[in-house]
C-alpha positions in Angstrom: 11.0 13.4 7.3 8.3 10.8 6.4 9.2 8.4 3.6 7.9 8.7 0.1 8.1 12.4 -0.8 8.5 13.6 -4.3 10.1 17.0 -4.1 8.6 20.2 -5.4 8.9 23.8 -4.4 8.0 22.9 -0.9 10.3 24.2 1.9 11.8 21.7 4.2 12.0 18.7 1.8 15.6 17.6 1.6 17.6 15.2 -0.6 15.7 16.3 -3.6 17.7 14.2 -6.1 17.2 11.1 -4.0 13.5 11.5 -3.8 13.2 12.3 -7.5 14.8 9.0 -8.3 13.2 6.7 -5.7 10.0 8.4 -4.5 9.7 6.1 -1.4 12.5 4.3 0.4 10.3 1.4 1.4 10.3 -1.5 -1.0 6.6 -2.3 -1.1 5.5 1.3 -0.9 7.6 2.2 -4.0 5.8 -0.5 -6.0 2.4 0.5 -4.7 2.8 4.2 -5.4 4.0 3.5 -8.9 0.8 1.5 -9.5 -1.5 4.2 -8.0 0.2 7.0 -9.9 -0.2 5.2 -13.3 -3.9 4.7 -12.6 -4.6 8.3 -11.6 -6.2 10.7 -14.1 -3.8 13.1 -15.8 -5.8 16.2 -14.9 -6.0 17.5 -11.3 -8.4 15.4 -9.2 -10.0 15.6 -5.8 -8.6 12.5 -4.0 -9.5 10.8 -0.8 -6.8 8.7 0.8 -8.6 6.2 3.2 -6.5 4.8 6.0 -3.6 7.1 5.1 -1.5 6.4 8.2 1.4 8.8 8.3 0.3 10.4 5.0 3.2 9.3 2.7 1.0 8.6 -0.3 -1.2 11.7 0.4 1.9 13.8 0.3 3.1 12.3 -3.0 -0.3 12.9 -4.6 -0.4 16.5 -3.4 3.1 17.2 -4.7 2.1 16.1 -8.2 -0.8 18.4 -8.3 -3.9 16.7 -6.8 -6.1 18.0 -4.0 -5.9 15.4 -1.3 -8.0 14.6 1.8 -6.1 12.2 4.1 -8.3 10.3 6.5 -7.2 8.1 9.3 -8.6 6.9 12.6 -5.5 8.1 14.4 -5.4 11.9 13.8 -2.2 12.3 15.8 -0.2 10.0 13.5 -1.7 11.9 10.5 -0.9 15.5 11.2 2.8 15.4 11.8 5.7 16.8 9.8 3.8 16.5 6.5 1.4 19.2 7.5 4.2 21.7 7.8 6.0 20.6 4.6 3.4 19.9 2.0 0.5 22.1 0.9 -2.6 20.6 -0.7 -3.4 17.9 1.9 -6.3 18.2 4.3 -6.1 16.0 7.3 -9.3 14.4 8.7 -9.8 12.2 11.7 -12.4 9.5 10.8 -13.6 6.0 10.5 -13.3 4.2 7.2 -16.6 2.4 7.8 -18.4 5.7 8.3 -16.8 8.3 6.2 -17.6 11.9 7.2 -18.3 13.1 3.6 -21.3 13.6 1.4 -22.0 11.1 -1.4 -20.1 11.6 -4.6 -17.6 14.0 -3.1 -14.3 12.7 -4.7 -13.0 12.0 -8.2 -10.7 9.3 -6.9 -10.7 7.2 -3.7 -7.4 5.6 -2.8 -6.9 2.9 -0.1 -3.3 2.0 0.0 -2.2 -0.9 2.1 -5.0 -0.3 4.6 -8.0 -2.5 3.7 -6.3 -5.6 5.2 -6.5 -3.9 8.6 -10.3 -3.3 8.6 -12.4 -5.9 10.5 -15.5 -4.7 8.5 -14.0 -4.5 5.1 -17.3 -4.8 3.3 -18.6 -1.6 5.1 -15.4 0.2 4.3 -15.6 -0.6 0.6 -19.3 0.4 0.6 -18.4 3.8 2.0 -15.6 4.3 -0.5 -18.1 3.6 -3.3 -20.6 6.0 -1.7 -18.3 9.0 -1.6 -16.8 8.4 -5.1 -18.4 10.4 -8.0 -20.1 8.5 -10.7 -17.4 7.7 -13.2 -14.8 8.1 -10.5 -12.0 5.7 -9.7 -11.5 3.6 -6.6 -7.9 2.3 -6.3 -7.1 -0.4 -3.8 -3.7 -1.9 -2.9 -3.8 -4.5 -0.2 -2.1 -7.5 1.3 -2.3 -10.9 -0.4 -0.3 -14.0 0.4 0.8 -16.7 -2.0 -0.6 -20.2 -1.4 3.0 -21.4 -1.1 6.2 -19.5 -0.4 9.3 -20.1 -2.5 10.5 -23.7 -2.0 14.1 -22.8 -1.7 13.4 -21.0 1.6 13.4 -24.4 3.4 17.1 -24.7 2.5 18.0 -21.7 4.7 19.6 -23.0 7.9 17.2 -22.9 10.9 19.8 -20.9 13.0 19.4 -18.0 10.6 15.7 -17.8 10.9 13.4 -16.0 13.3 13.0 -18.0 16.5 9.4 -19.1 15.8 10.4 -20.4 12.3 13.5 -22.4 13.3 11.8 -25.8 13.8 8.6 -26.1 11.9 7.3 -28.5 9.2 5.1 -25.9 7.6 7.1 -22.8 7.0 4.4 -21.3 4.8 2.0 -21.2 7.8 4.6 -19.8 10.2 5.6 -17.0 7.8 1.9 -16.1 7.3 1.3 -16.0 11.0 4.3 -13.9 11.7 3.3 -11.3 9.0 -0.3 -11.3 10.2 0.7 -10.7 13.9 3.5 -8.1 13.3 1.6 -6.2 10.7 -1.9 -6.4 12.3 -3.5 -8.0 9.2 -7.1 -9.0 9.6 -7.7 -10.2 6.0 -5.6 -11.4 3.1 -7.1 -11.1 -0.4 -7.1 -12.8 -3.7 -8.2 -11.2 -6.9 -11.5 -13.0 -7.4 -12.8 -12.4 -3.9 -11.9 -8.7 -3.8 -13.3 -8.1 -7.3 -16.6 -9.9 -6.3 -16.9 -7.6 -3.3 -16.4 -4.5 -5.4 -18.6 -5.5 -8.2 -21.5 -6.1 -5.8 -21.3 -2.4 -4.9 -21.8 -1.3 -8.5 -18.1 -0.9 -9.3 -16.7 -2.0 -12.7 -13.3 -3.5 -12.5 -11.0 -2.0 -15.1 -7.7 -3.4 -14.1 -6.0 -5.6 -11.5 -2.7 -7.2 -10.8 -0.7 -8.9 -8.2 2.7 -7.5 -7.2 5.7 -8.7 -5.3 5.2 -11.9 -7.2 8.3 -11.8 -9.5 11.1 -14.2 -8.7 13.4 -11.5 -7.2 10.8 -9.1 -5.6 9.1 -12.1 -4.0 12.4 -13.3 -2.7 13.3 -9.9 -1.2 10.0 -9.8 0.6 10.2 -13.3 1.9 13.7 -13.0 3.2 12.7 -10.0 5.3 9.9 -12.1 6.8 12.2 -15.1 7.5 15.5 -13.6 8.6 15.8 -11.6 11.8 19.2 -10.2 10.9 17.7 -8.4 8.0 15.8 -6.1 10.4 18.8 -3.8 10.3 17.6 -2.8 6.8 14.7 -0.9 8.3 17.1 1.4 10.1 19.5 1.9 7.2 17.2 1.8 4.3 18.0 5.3 3.2 21.5 4.2 2.3 20.8 0.6 1.1 17.7 1.2 -0.9 19.5 1.8 -4.2 20.5 -1.9 -4.1 16.9 -2.9 -4.0 15.3 -0.3 -6.1 15.9 -1.9 -9.6 13.8 -4.9 -8.4 10.7 -2.8 -7.7 10.1 -2.7 -11.4 8.5 -5.4 -13.5 6.2 -8.1 -12.2 3.2 -9.7 -13.7 -0.6 -10.1 -13.2 -0.2 -13.8 -12.1 0.8 -15.7 -10.0 -0.5 -14.6 -6.7 1.9 -12.3 -4.8 2.3 -10.6 -1.5 0.2 -7.6 -2.8 -2.9 -7.1 -4.8 -4.0 -3.9 -6.7 -7.4 -3.3 -8.1 -8.7 -0.4 -10.1 -12.5 0.1 -10.4 -14.8 2.7 -11.8 -18.1 3.7 -10.2 -20.6 2.8 -12.9 -23.8 3.6 -11.1 
């Protein structure tokens, strides 16, 4: 079963208590979903999820009552188990830079942890603005990267680190390169540059914040980048996640973190 479901009356969704408590079992996705949920309108909305991947967020939004269109370039990865377990999600194969929808079709456009993968991010943002209704919300969560990683990471013995980070003078650069290569990141963002791109499209920025920038949440994320032996967590996260879950709360707007969220309204 895909990560991130919030259970409802839908058949086939198991471990209901667990999903009610945690939502998603992935550390960064839990934080991102909480931000998106808090920014959504209270009434039922027509939502477009751009670059939805496996559809985790799309499923969550449908289960809390929204009508969701999940769009991704890879249709096969989209329409998997979710289609048989969750009602209220329409799956569409499409390109984020040429959305197959008429102008002003959606109340809310969500792009969760996908913008960083788009080579032509300006065009993708322009298309999101085009299909959003006037007065509608555009919610972006995307990868950022601090100017410097936590200084105490350099004290970790080199034998514990991933091979390409064992002997290096600039650990910040190596960690950034590792994340960029393994996660297929084209662009990292900081608040001012992303806000400027969105404002140029006639979008009014209502709210923004960095996340995974608190002392503990930042450390958890950095250790998973640096230490190979923590890869086991990805295979056993369903059991270990309760240990990490308390640290998905909190955080502050500044300083720059490993994620950036921006909420904008289409004003014209």
